[in-house]
C-alpha beads as a LAMMPS data file, in Angstrom:
LAMMPS data file: protein, C-alpha beads

66 atoms
65 bonds

1 atom types
1 bond types

-500.0 500.0 xlo xhi
-500.0 500.0 ylo yhi
-500.0 500.0 zlo zhi

Masses

1 110.0

Atoms # bond

1 1 1 -12.872 -23.290 33.180
2 1 1 -10.664 -21.868 29.865
3 1 1 -6.694 -22.299 29.763
4 1 1 -3.764 -20.692 31.270
5 1 1 -1.038 -20.811 29.946
6 1 1 1.445 -22.380 31.499
7 1 1 5.073 -20.737 31.133
8 1 1 5.836 -16.564 30.393
9 1 1 5.650 -15.243 27.597
10 1 1 9.153 -13.424 27.317
11 1 1 9.464 -9.812 27.304
12 1 1 11.436 -10.169 23.018
13 1 1 8.125 -12.168 21.821
14 1 1 5.531 -9.672 23.023
15 1 1 8.108 -7.015 21.997
16 1 1 7.754 -8.931 18.494
17 1 1 4.079 -8.817 18.167
18 1 1 3.787 -5.377 19.441
19 1 1 6.420 -4.464 16.704
20 1 1 3.010 -4.051 13.343
21 1 1 1.347 -1.910 16.369
22 1 1 3.492 1.012 15.013
23 1 1 2.503 0.547 12.013
24 1 1 1.265 3.419 9.670
25 1 1 -0.536 4.215 6.130
26 1 1 0.626 4.456 3.672
27 1 1 1.011 8.156 2.176
28 1 1 -0.570 8.879 -1.652
29 1 1 -0.999 11.161 -3.090
30 1 1 -2.973 12.576 -6.127
31 1 1 -1.379 11.766 -9.825
32 1 1 -1.090 15.697 -11.179
33 1 1 -2.209 14.311 -15.101
34 1 1 -5.281 11.780 -13.458
35 1 1 -5.529 12.609 -10.812
36 1 1 -6.162 9.072 -8.589
37 1 1 -3.630 7.910 -5.843
38 1 1 -0.619 7.025 -6.640
39 1 1 2.640 6.470 -4.207
40 1 1 4.411 9.021 -4.227
41 1 1 8.203 9.452 -6.846
42 1 1 6.598 6.825 -9.105
43 1 1 5.237 6.742 -11.901
44 1 1 0.897 6.961 -12.756
45 1 1 -0.551 3.162 -12.508
46 1 1 -3.198 4.295 -14.999
47 1 1 -2.384 7.094 -17.225
48 1 1 1.570 6.459 -17.139
49 1 1 2.171 9.702 -16.686
50 1 1 5.476 10.835 -14.065
51 1 1 6.922 14.696 -12.981
52 1 1 3.752 15.860 -16.143
53 1 1 5.859 13.725 -18.556
54 1 1 4.112 10.391 -19.949
55 1 1 6.673 7.585 -18.825
56 1 1 4.923 4.546 -19.870
57 1 1 2.125 3.661 -21.803
58 1 1 -0.508 2.167 -20.715
59 1 1 -2.721 -0.122 -22.702
60 1 1 -6.118 1.106 -22.305
61 1 1 -8.527 -2.144 -21.877
62 1 1 -12.155 -2.226 -24.346
63 1 1 -15.306 -2.218 -22.479
64 1 1 -16.637 -5.389 -24.722
65 1 1 -20.666 -5.248 -24.655
66 1 1 -21.905 -8.304 -24.411

Bonds

1 1 1 2
2 1 2 3
3 1 3 4
4 1 4 5
5 1 5 6
6 1 6 7
7 1 7 8
8 1 8 9
9 1 9 10
10 1 10 11
11 1 11 12
12 1 12 13
13 1 13 14
14 1 14 15
15 1 15 16
16 1 16 17
17 1 17 18
18 1 18 19
19 1 19 20
20 1 20 21
21 1 21 22
22 1 22 23
23 1 23 24
24 1 24 25
25 1 25 26
26 1 26 27
27 1 27 28
28 1 28 29
29 1 29 30
30 1 30 31
31 1 31 32
32 1 32 33
33 1 33 34
34 1 34 35
35 1 35 36
36 1 36 37
37 1 37 38
38 1 38 39
39 1 39 40
40 1 40 41
41 1 41 42
42 1 42 43
43 1 43 44
44 1 44 45
45 1 45 46
46 1 46 47
47 1 47 48
48 1 48 49
49 1 49 50
50 1 50 51
51 1 51 52
52 1 52 53
53 1 53 54
54 1 54 55
55 1 55 56
56 1 56 57
57 1 57 58
58 1 58 59
59 1 59 60
60 1 60 61
61 1 61 62
62 1 62 63
63 1 63 64
64 1 64 65
65 1 65 66
């Protein structure tokens, strides 16, 4: 036999648990410079461009052939 709840959960507790069900996925757009996905109204983390101009210089990592 499985255990049963001793007391009823309140409506507020039930609704607080269900509040996460209505969340939607974060909308992303393609960067106009490099084409990678990024959040709208933010600088692209891969290339550093925003609205067609470079705002932040991004350091490129060198691949080591070891």
